[in-house]
Structures are given as structure tokens and as C-alpha cells.
KEZARO-664623 format. One record per residue (C-alpha): residue in three letters; x, y, z. Coordinates in steps of 0.1 Angstrom, whole numbers, plus 5000, padded with zeros to 4 digits. Layout:
REM KEZARO-664623
AlaXYZ;...
This chain:
REM KEZARO-664623
Unk616164365087;Unk618064675096;Unk621764655102;Unk623964855125;Unk624265195108;Unk625065445135;Unk628465515119;Unk627165535083;Unk627265905072;Unk624365845048;Unk621865755075;Unk619666045085;Unk620966245055;Unk619166355023;Unk619866194989;Unk617966394962;Unk614366384974;Unk614966074996;Unk615466085033;Unk617665795044;Unk616365615075;Unk618565315080;Unk620965075064;Unk619264735057;Unk621864545038;Unk625264535022;Unk626964314996;Unk629264314966;Unk626764524946;Unk626664794972;Unk624664905002;Unk620864905006;Unk619065165027;Unk615465215038;Unk614365565029;Unk611365795025;Unk610465964993;Unk609666305007;Unk607666404975;Unk605366104974;Unk605566025012;Unk606265655007;Unk608965415019;Unk611465304993;Unk614665094992;Unk617765284980;Unk620465064965;Unk623665254964;Unk625865094937;Unk629365004946;Unk632065234929;Unk633564914914;Unk630364874894;Unk630165214877;Unk633665264863;Unk632765144828;Unk630465404813;Unk629365184785;Unk628364904809;Unk626665164831;Unk624665294802;Unk623564944792;Unk622464884828;Unk620465204828;Unk618665094796;Unk617964744810;Unk616864884844;Unk614565134827;Unk613164844806;Unk612664634837;Unk610964924854;Unk608264924827;Unk607364564834;Unk604264584855;Unk604164254873;Unk603164174910;Unk606163944914;Unk608864184902;Unk610264454926;Unk609264784911;Unk612165014901;Unk611065384906;Unk614065564893;Unk617765564887;Unk619765874896;Unk623066014905;Unk623766274933;Unk627466384935;Unk629466054934;Unk626465844945;Unk624865634918;Unk621665474931;Unk618465294923;Unk615165374941;Unk612965084942;Unk609964934960;Unk610564874997;Unk609564525006;Unk608664415041;Unk609664055043;Unk612563805041;Unk614663665013;Unk614363305005;Unk617963275017;Unk616963405051;Unk613963165053;Unk616162875043;Unk618562955071;Unk615763015096;Unk613562715089;Unk615562465069;Unk614362275039;Unk611262385020;Unk608362155016;Unk607162054981;Unk604162294983;Unk606362584993;Unk608662534964;Unk605762504940;Unk604262824954;Unk607563014950;Unk608262874915;Unk604862954901;Unk605363314909;Unk608963334898;Unk608163164865;Unk605263404860;Unk607463704865;Unk610363574844;Unk607963484816;Unk606863844813;Unk610463974816;Unk611763724790;Unk608963824766;Unk610164184770;Unk613764074761;Unk615064114797;Unk617163834812;Unk617863844850;Unk621163644850;Unk621363634888;Unk618463414901;Unk619363294935;Unk617663274970;Unk619163614979;Unk617263784951;Unk613863634958;Unk611863784986;Unk608663675003;Unk606563975012;Unk604764005045;Unk601964225030;Unk600564085008;Unk602163745010;Unk603763684976;Unk607063644959;Unk609163934946;Unk612263914923;Unk614764184928;Unk617964314911;Unk616964294874;Unk619864424852;Unk622564434879;Unk624164104869;Unk625064214834;Unk626464544849;Unk628664354873;Unk629864124845;Unk630664404820;Unk632264614848;Unk634564324857;Unk635564294821;Unk636464664821;Unk638464644853;Unk640664334849;Unk643364184826;Unk642763854809;Unk644863554818;Unk644363194809;Unk644763024843;Unk643162714857;Unk641862664892;Unk645362554903;Unk646962864887;Unk648662674858;Unk648562814823;Unk646862624795;Unk646562674758;Unk643062554752;Unk641162504785;Unk637462404784;Unk636862684809;Unk638862994809;Unk638763104846;Unk639963454838;Unk639663744862;Unk636563864843;Unk634563564854;Unk636063524888;Unk635763894896;Unk632063884884;Unk631363584906;Unk633063744936;Unk631064064932;Unk627863874929;Unk628663584952;Unk626763374927;Unk629263124912;Unk627062834921;Unk624062974902;Unk625863064870;Unk624962874838;Unk627762704818;Unk627362964790;Unk627863244816;Unk630963064829;Unk632462994795;Unk631563354783;Unk629363234755;Unk626163384742;Unk623563394769;Unk619763424767;Unk616763354789;Unk617762984792;Unk620563094816;Unk617763194840;Unk616262844835;Unk619562684846;Unk619662904877;Unk616062804885;Unk617162444885;Unk619962514909;Unk617562714931;Unk615062414933;Unk617862174943;Unk618962404971;Unk615462464985;Unk614562094984;Unk617861944996;Unk619562235014;Unk622662194992;Unk623862344959;Unk624362094931;Unk627862234923;Unk630262264952;Unk633962314956;Unk636662454978;Unk636862774958;Unk634862984935;Unk637062884906;Unk636662514913;Unk632862554914;Unk633062744880;Unk635162464865;Unk632562204876;Unk629762404861;Unk631562454828;Unk631862084821;Unk628961944841;Unk625561804831;Unk622761674851;Unk623961314847;Unk627361404860;Unk625961544893;Unk623361274900;Unk625261154931;Unk625061504945;Unk621261494941;Unk620661174960;Unk618361354984;Unk616361534958;Unk612761394959;Unk612161164930;Unk609161354917;Unk611261664912;Unk614061494893;Unk612561524857;Unk611961894862;Unk615461964876;Unk616961754849;Unk615361964822;Unk616762274838;Unk620362154844;Unk621462054809;Unk624862184798;Unk623562274764;Unk620862544764;Unk619162374735;Unk618462064757;Unk616862264786;Unk613262394788;Unk612962644760;Unk610862884780;Unk609862934817;Unk606262864806;Unk607262504798;Unk608862474832;Unk605762624848;Unk603462374831;Unk605462084845;Unk605362234880;Unk601662284876;Unk601261914867;Unk603361824898;Unk601162034919;Unk598261804915;Unk600061534934;Unk601361744962;Unk599561804995;Unk598562164999;Unk599762365029;Unk599762735039;Unk602062985022;Unk605363085037;Unk605263325066;Unk608163575062;Unk608663625099;Unk612063575115;Unk610363455148;Unk607963205134;Unk608062875115;Unk605662895085;Unk602162805096;Unk599862565078;Unk596362665068;Unk593862585094;Unk591762315077;Unk588462195091;Unk588261825083;Unk584661745094;Unk582361665065;Unk578761535067;Unk577061365038;Unk573661475026;Unk571761155036;Unk572661205072;Unk571361565071;Unk568061435056;Unk567861165083;Unk568261435110;Unk565561645093;Unk563061355093;Unk563961255129;Unk563861605144;Unk560961745124;Unk561161995095;Unk559562285115;Unk561862275145;Unk564962495148;Unk568062315138;Unk571762385138;Unk572862265104;Unk576062075101;Unk578862225083;Unk579462065049;Unk577661945019;Unk579161744990;Unk580261954961;Unk578861684938;Unk575461764952;Unk575762144955;Unk578362244929;Unk578062614936;Unk578262584974;Unk581562674992;Unk583062395012;Unk583762605043;Unk580162685054;Unk579562745091;Unk576662595110;Unk573562815109;Unk570062805124;Unk567262745099;Unk564262515094;Unk564762445057;Unk567462255038;Unk566362445007;Unk566862775025;Unk570262675036;Unk571162575000;Unk570062914987;Unk571863095015;Unk575162935007;Unk574763024970;Unk573863374980;Unk576763415003;Unk579163284977;Unk577763534952;Unk578263814977;Unk581863694982;Unk582263724944;Unk580864084944;Unk577963954924;Unk575464174942;Unk572464104920;Unk572963724922;Unk573463744960;Unk570263934965;Unk568263694943;Unk569463384962;Unk569163534997;Unk565663644989;Unk564863284979;Unk566463175012;Unk564263395034;Unk561163305013;Unk561862945021;Unk562463025058;Unk561563375071;Unk563163295105;Unk566563245089;Unk568363525108;Unk571763515091;Unk570263515056;Unk568063805066;Unk571163995079;Unk573163945047;Unk570164035026;Unk569664345047;Unk573364455043;Unk573164415005;Unk569864605003;Unk571364875025;Unk574264915000;Unk571764944972;Unk570065234990;Unk566965034997;Unk566765135033;Unk563065045039;Unk563564685026;Unk566864655045;Unk565164765078;Unk562564485074;Unk565364225070;Unk567164345102;Unk563964355122;Unk563163995111;Unk566663895121;Unk566464065155;Unk563263885163;Unk565163555162;Unk567963655186;Unk566463455215;Unk566763135195;Unk570263185182;Unk573463075199;Unk577163125197;Unk578763295168;Unk575463335149;Unk573963545177;Unk577063765177;Unk576963805139;Unk573363915138;Unk574064155167;Unk577064295148;Unk575264345115;Unk572164505132;Unk574564755148;Unk575964815113;Unk572564905100;Unk572065145130;Unk575465305122;Unk576765205156;Unk580165095144;Unk581765075178;Unk579164825190;Unk579464645157;Unk583164595162;Unk582664475198;Unk580364195185;Unk582664085158;Unk585764115180;Unk584063875204;Unk583063645176;Unk586563605161;Unk588063545196;Unk585563265205;Unk585163125170;Unk588463185151;Unk587562945123;Unk584563135112;Unk585463355082;Unk582363565085;Unk583463715118;Unk586663845103;Unk584863995074;Unk582364175097;Unk585164305120;Unk587064435089;Unk583864615077;Unk583464775111;Unk587064895111;Unk586665045076;Unk583665245088;Unk585765355118;Unk588565445093;Unk590965215111;Unk592365065079;Unk595364895095;Unk593164685117;Unk590764625088;Unk593664485068;Unk594764265097;Unk591264105099;Unk591064055062;Unk594463895061;Unk593063635086;Unk590463555060;Unk593063495034;Unk595063275058;Unk592063055063;Unk591163055026;Unk593763185002;Unk591263174973;Unk588663394991;Unk587663634963;Unk585963904984;Unk588763925009;Unk591264014981;Unk588864274967;Unk588164425001;Unk591864445011;Unk592764614979;Unk590264894987;Unk591564915022;Unk595064975009;Unk593765234986;Unk592065415015;Unk595365395033;Unk597165555004;Unk599165244995;Unk598465194958;Unk601164934952;Unk599564684976;Unk596064794964;Unk596864694928;Unk598564374938;Unk595564254956;Unk593064374930;Unk594964184903;Unk594863864925;Unk591163924930;Unk590663944892;Unk592763634887;Unk590663434913;Unk587463534895;Unk588963424861;Unk590363104875;Unk587063004891;Unk585462974856;Unk582363174869;Unk582663524855;Unk579863664876;Unk581663954893;Unk584363984867;Unk583164324856;Unk583664454892;Unk587164294893;Unk588164454860;Unk586864784874;Unk588964754905;Unk592164674887;Unk591464954862;Unk590765204890;Unk593965124908;Unk596065124876;Unk594465464869;Unk595465604903;Unk598965474897;Unk599065654863;Unk599365324845;Unk596965454819;Unk597165194792;Unk596464904815;Unk593765104833;Unk591965174801;Unk592064804790;Unk590564684822;Unk587964964824;Unk586864904788;Unk586564534796;Unk584464614827;Unk582164834807;Unk581864574780;Unk580764314806;Unk578464564824;Unk577464864802;Unk575264994830;Unk578065064855;Unk578165444858;Unk581165444881;Unk583265274855;Unk582165524829;Unk583365804852;Unk586765644859;Unk587265564822;Unk586365924814;Unk589266044837;Unk591765794822;Unk590965894786;Unk590966264795;Unk594366264813;Unk595866094781;Unk594366374760;Unk591766144744;Unk589066394750;Unk586666274722;Unk586665924737;Unk586166064771;Unk583166264760;Unk581665964740;Unk581965754772;Unk579866004792;Unk577366044763;Unk576865664762;Unk576165664800;Unk573465934794;Unk571765694770;Unk571165434797;Unk567865414815;Unk568565624845;Unk566965764876;Unk567066134880;Unk569666104907;Unk571865894884;Unk571366134855;Unk572266434877;Unk575566264888;Unk576466204851;Unk575766564842;Unk578066674870;Unk580766444856;Unk580166584821;Unk580566934835;Unk583866844851;Unk585166704818;Unk584167024801;Unk585967234828;Unk589067004823;Unk589067094786;Unk588367464791;Unk584867454777;Unk583367664805;Unk580067744786;Unk579267374781;Unk580267304817;Unk577767564829;Unk575067414807;Unk575467064822;Unk575667194858;Unk572367384852;Unk570767054841;Unk572066884872;Unk570967174894;Unk567467154879;Unk567166774885;Unk568366824921;Unk565667084927;Unk562966864912;Unk563666584936;Unk564166814966;Unk567866724970;Unk568967054986;Unk572566934992;Unk573066844956;Unk571367174945;Unk573767374967;Unk576767174955;Unk575967234918;Unk575367604925;Unk578767624942;Unk580367484911;Unk578567734889;Unk579768014911;Unk583367904908;Unk583167894870;Unk581768244869;Unk584568364892;Unk587168194869;Unk585568364839;Unk585668704855;Unk581868724854;Unk581468904887;Unk577768994883;Unk576768644875;Unk578868514904;Unk577168744928;Unk573768624917;Unk574768274923;Unk576068364958;Unk572668514966;Unk570868204954;Unk572967974976;Unk572668195007;Unk568868225003;Unk568467854999;Unk570767755028;Unk569168015051;Unk565967805051;Unk567967535070;Unk568267505107;Unk571367685121;Unk573467365128;Unk572667185095;Unk575967105077;Unk574367195044;Unk574567555055;Unk578367525050;Unk577867555012;Unk576467905016;Unk579168015040;Unk581867875017;Unk580768064986;Unk580168385007;Unk583768345020;Unk585168304984;Unk583168594971;Unk584368824999;Unk587968704993;Unk587668784956;Unk586769144965;Unk589569174991;Unk586969215019;Unk589069025045;Unk586869085076;Unk583768955057;Unk585768655044;Unk586868565080;Unk583368605093;Unk581868355068;Unk584868125072;Unk584168115110;Unk580568035104;Unk581567755079;Unk583967605104;Unk581367615132;Unk578867425111;Unk581267155100;Unk582667135136;Unk586167225126;Unk588067465147;Unk590067595117;Unk590167505080;Unk593967545074;Unk593667575036;Unk590967835036;Unk592668025064;Unk595868025043;Unk593968175014;Unk593068475035;Unk596668515046;Unk597868495010;Unk595368754999;Unk596568985028;Unk600168935018;Unk600968755050;Unk603268505033;Unk604968345063;Unk601668275079;Unk600268145047;Unk603267915042;Unk602967775077;Unk599267705073;Unk599667545039;Unk602467315051;Unk600367205081;Unk597367145058;Unk599366935033;Unk600966725060;Unk597566565067;Unk597166435031;Unk597766065025;Unk596066024991;Unk597166294967;Unk595966074939;Unk592366144951;Unk593066514949;Unk593566564986;Unk594966904993;Unk595166984956;Unk594367354963;Unk596867384992;Unk599667234971;Unk598867474942;Unk598767774965;Unk601967684982;Unk603667634947;Unk602467974937;Unk603768124969;Unk607267974964;Unk607168084928;Unk606568444938;Unk609468414962;Unk611668274934;Unk612067934952;Unk611467754919;Unk612567404929;Unk610167404958;Unk607467544936;Unk607967264911;Unk607666994938;Unk604367124951;Unk602967184916;Unk603866824907;Unk602266694939;Unk599066884930;Unk599166714896;Unk599366364911;Unk595566404913;Unk593966134891;Unk590366164904;Unk589866514889;Unk586166454890;Unk586166484928;Unk588766764929;Unk588967124918;Unk589367094881;Unk590067464876;Unk592967454901;Unk594267134884;Unk594467324851;Unk595967624868;Unk598767404882;Unk599667284847;Unk599867644836;Unk601967744866;Unk604567474859;Unk605067614824;Unk605467964839;Unk607967844865;Unk610167664839;Unk610067974817;Unk611368184846;Unk614167924852;Unk615167944815;Unk614267574810;Unk612567644777;Unk611967284766;Unk610267194799;Unk608267514797;Unk607067434762;Unk606267074772;Unk603867194799;Unk602367454776;Unk601767174751;Unk600166954778;Unk597867234788;Unk596867314752;Unk596366944745;Unk593666944771;Unk592367294761;Unk592467254724;Unk588767314721;Unk588567564749;Unk586267864749;Unk588368154734;Unk589368444755;Unk589468274789;Unk592368454807;Unk594168134816;Unk594068014780;Unk595368344767;Unk598268344792;Unk599468004781;Unk598968074744;Unk601068394747;Unk603668204767;Unk604067934741;Unk604468194714;Unk607168374734;Unk608968044741;Unk608967934704;Unk610468274694;Unk613268204719;Unk613867844709;Unk613567924671;Unk614368294667;Unk613368454634;Unk616368514610;Unk617768864609;Unk616369074582;
């Protein structure tokens, strides 16, 4: 929630690389602002620390250490700390920006929390604190204000790790000690010493009621202080009141210092009986008598959960009371279905009723919609197939759906789902048969099923607008049918309307919070939007749902997705663990091999990267698959400066493409070969490749998009020879074929080559502005060229920013690997010019780590080797002779 900030001088100003948008909060710790990280183009929260907190340099240093430690904890329920920095007199923390409300705000808006809501919150808080405590980090300020409920995705986030200790130690630095009681009288040996350290701390934090006895008495504290605070939190959420109350902060602190659960029993009269044993085990004066870990607390809460009626999760919306899940209560037992079958006749069309007993069909989901079929057995197989599909178990889904349509070939919905899956497996002919069979049944279908078949038929025909119209109508008329939202989301994805796709998928999760496919789908939607933090949160939930289900079919895909998103976030160690596990579960997954190759390579583990791709080549492969792996192998060789090996693998890929008549792949591989020859300075060989590509593409009709490959290489060849008119001619032909008025990045290359620097800068900035996913390698080349332009103009800070943006690329297999390596070399060159020798050496070392087995004599390699030698002589000059 934004606050009035029109008089705040920071609003609409720049703080380091953050553009301040609005003030969103203020308290004893300082002010919080919503901002944009202009480098990474993401929203962040900036917490500007109060001057009172940063006077003690020792305390500040300790805070920085703890905050850095907290930032390394990778947990979906902990607010991510991006960086800690100082600009002029401003000390600030940049952290994850969370759309949602605090538990305090929800308490004030909606009153007491229900049992299920408290369980839902506590499970996630305990999970987060368990990880933090294991890392040696204690929060020390657990309270409703520091727990947020996110809107997207709907989960709990704990904020402000490390700040409590900073406030405490700063208070100790700032005040004098006096032994005074709550009434101001001096005592020789008070049980609680309400000195100004403690009272100043509690005033800064506003948290007297949540402090543990050992915090109040200034005794040794550990993770059990957080457990005490959790007890206070549960009491407040369930009763609306804090267990320790008084007319002043000091009075509250005195009560806490001497209190135990038994002493405050009268204050807890309204606490539900079932919660009392749990709260009692938190609110013991002696830490030794409390739970000895949050895991113990979590186990008791999980046991309590079994006796509590489930409801929907909290809705963090200021205007709405939290909604319950929509639950369909109708259930029909199997004998009744059989009776209906006997009465109506097995061959007649029948709308099957919604539910079957789980004891009869243990693998069938309980939220099955009515469908039109003539076979109970077909319906059974259909439900199993649909559940397998929703688990991303494609092979299992196809098998069961094929059994369903064999049992009833008129089962239109089963035919549609089978058709979609076969379409995804590139079995177009088989998929078409399924959709034709489904379309023939349209006249006998009614309601939502008719709309669904219409929608999926439009999907197969690539008419995504019509597809969305069908599914939009379906979800309006039949809001309880999950299948409609999934279809609408798929249509929106195809139309690249990811915001709307996310909205539809969230509706699925509202109806069924354990829907596996919905969590996997929404994770990919967030990736396509460029929002990796939400992507990895949902992919982790998707994996957890698979593991919790006890059925590991689909687990390989879930590990792949988590690994991919961690890889894109540069969380390399976790990425590799998940990708290795995925490959262990499914060694035939070539996509995992390629992502794992990237993760290994970017860590400098080139031998493991190469072994991964070699293992993939040993699999039984179709020529198309083998060609794809050769291309990935070539990219790895380029990444490590082994140009000769890269050429060899590309020639193999090119040959395979020619053998199967795949002209697009043939031209793409030829283009890559041309670029390598150009980078090696092999002009004659490059020219031969240009002729090969132009001759091949000339056989195509004029408007065929594949002709763009020939025009592109002709453009680059002309540019390399400074023939600007010819370069512009081929670029115009390229743009015409791809139906693009102007390609900003390519046009900028012409301007650069002609020395038109202002025009080049304008074009490159325009081009970069359109990128939302730099981690995919979007606009890698434009970022690099802009960095080089700024470097040549001696604008080194700007050059560094754009170089680093280029190096955010994680999918180097789909980007220009040569330019990626050039960006690393350029960074070392920039830092050398700036006189920052250590940074320059660091980037030289990174380049040479990747190029340690590079072909000798490549100009880029020679430049970096000479630069490192020069830098070492400056850092460690030889002794005077």
C-alpha cells in the first residue's frame, strides 16, 4: 500500500541503480520505498535504514554479515535480499518487492483468523525458520508486521531478517545504562533490568509484546527466542489479543521477564482448547522447556491439521474477505452408476455423473466433470489419463487415453486430450485422426463438453483466437470446471498474453490448491513474462506436490523445471542438483542434458559439460534429435574457444539436416559455420559458406521466411567488408521476408560500422528496451555493441552496465556464444582502462577458465592472454635489477 509521498525528496529520484517510485511504509527501522532496478528491470523494495540504527559501526558490520547470510538462504517463504549498499548518507537494503498485505493488515481488516488459516501460515513460517535456524540465523522479530501474504503466488513471506539484532546493538551503543523499574525507582537486584537499551530497542521495533524473556533480560539468545515469538503470534491470530499486555512498554517487558504460560492462563481463556498444548510449549519462560526446534512445532501443527476443516487460503486483498475454496459436494456411489447403465442401455449416449469412490478408483481424481461416453471402463481410463496429463506424465497419459478411446471411440473429450498430447509429441497425423473423431461427435455433445471440444479443435488448427473464445464462454457458463481454465490459459499462452494466462491458471489453483499441472504451467508462464522469482516459487511447489503425492511419475519433469529456473536465476548449485536428479530419473531427456551442459559450463566445469553431451549422443536417437545434440555440442565448443571442434560438430549437424531435407536447419547450421569462420578471420572460407547459403535459399519462393538466413549472412559478409550499401540492401530484403519494418540491432551495426555513433546509440537503446528476458540471451548482441560504443567514448560505468546485462544470459545455447565470450573479454578491457586491476584480472581469469583448452592463436584469446600478462606485471612488478 503506497503512502502519501509527494513531499518526500527521494520519490522520483535515483538511488544507485534504483529509481524510487513511491513510499510504501515507515516505521522505527526506517522508510520503505517501491523502486525499479534499472539494470535488471524489476521492481524491488528499498528499505532505507534509520540514522539511529547505523551509528554503531560494529553493530552495522554484524548486521551486514547476517543480512548477507540471510540473502544466501534460498527459500520461497523468505523475502529475498538482493543487496545492501550505501549512497552518500543513505544506507539501504534492496529486497524482493512483494505484492500483498502483512498479517497485521489482514488481522485489522478481517478480524480473527480461522484455525486453517493459522495452520497455513504457521506451516510456511516454520519451514522458513527451520532453514534459517539450520544456517545459524535467528530472526528475533517475528510478529504480524513482518509476515506478508503474497498475492502472486499466494504464499507467506517472512521479512526483515537481521534487523532486530542491529536495532538491539545500536540501542546499546546509543544509551546509558540505569537500573530503573517500570515506576522509575532504583533497585539493586531487579529480576528484569528495564534499562534504556531494552526499552530503546523495543521502541525502535515496536515489538515489546513479542520479545522472549531472555531477550528482555538480556541473556543469551538462540533460535528458541523465535519459537517464543511464534507462540505470541498464534495467540494474537486466534484470539485477537496479545498474551502480555500493559499500560506501557516497560510494564509489558516486566510481565514477559517473569511470566510463564501458567501465569497467563487467564489471558488465554478465549484460545481454542486444541491450540493450548502447542502454545504452551512455545511460551515457557525457560528456553529449555520450549520446543527445541521449529520442526517439533511444525510436527504438532501438522498433527492438529488432521482435525481441522479445510478452507481456502487467505486472500491478501484489502477489499475482500478471504474466500473459501469452491467445493462441489455431490458424490455418487458406483452401484448407482451401474444401475443407470443397466437401465439406460450400455450403447446409448450417457452423461456420466461426477464422482467415483477413491476406494474403487484409487488413481482417479475426485473433481471429475460429467462427460459423454458409452463405457464405464472408458471413463475410468480417461480419468487416469487426464490425471497423468496433469502430472506431466505424458507417456502414461497417452497410454491411458488410448485405452479410453479403444473402449469407446465416440468419447470426444478423450479423443481431444489424446490429440493434444500426440500433437505435442509431433505426431501430427495421429493427432488429426483424434480431432476428426471428436468433431464427428459434436452434434451429440452438450454444454461445456461441446465448448471444450470446439476449443481444442481450434487449437489443433492454430486458430488461437477462436480457441480462446470457446474457453472464455466455457469458464463463464461453467465456472466450476477446471478444464476450461486450463484450456483458456493455453490459448492465452499461444497468443503470448501471459498475464491473462496466469489469471486463468490462478483460478485453477483457487479451485484445487494441489493441482500439479497448474503449478507447473504457471511457473513457465512467469518465465515467459521474465519473472523468474515467481517462476521458481511455483516450480518448487509443483515439485513438492509431486513428491507429496507418493506417485513419482512426472518427478523428472518437475526436477527439470526447478533446475531450469534455478539455472536462469544463476543459482547454479541447486540447479545442478535438480538437473542431475532429473537426468537420473529420465536419462533419455535431451532437454535436461542441454540445460545441465549450460549450468556446468558457466561454472567452468567443462569436462562434466562435455561428458553430459557425450552421454546424450549414446542414446538411441532419431536423426533430428542427433542433429540438435551436435548443435549443442558445437555451442559448448565455441563457449570454450575450441572453434575447430565446433566446426566439426556443425558439419555433422549440417549433413544430417541435408539427409532429411530439413532446409531450415541446414541453413541455420551453415550460418553458424559462417560466423565461426568470420571470427577466426578465415575470409575465404566464410565467403564459400555465404555462397552455399545464398544458393540454397534462392531455390525457395520469394516470400519464404527461410530466405532470411541467406539475406542475413550476406548482410554480415558485406558489413565485414565495409560495403555499407550492399549490407543495407540485404538487410532490407531480410526485413521484408520476416515482415519487420526495421531490425534495430542490425541497423545499429551498420551505423556503428559507418561511425554514426549517435544514431547507433539511439537504435541500440530502442532495441534493448524491448527485452524482457535477458537470461534467455535476448538482445545480447545489442547490449554488447552498446557497451563497446560507450567504452570507446570513455563512458566506462555505462559500458560496464551493458556488458553485465549481456552476461545475464544463461541460455547461451540459444544465444550468440561468440558475442558472449567477447563481452567477458570487453569487461576485462574496461576495468584495465579504469585502473581497476583486480577486477580486470578477475574477468581475464574467468575468460581463460572457459578458454583453457582453446585453439591457440585465436585473436580474442591472444588479446586476453596479453592483457593478463600486462596486468600481472602491474600488480606484481619485477624487482629492480
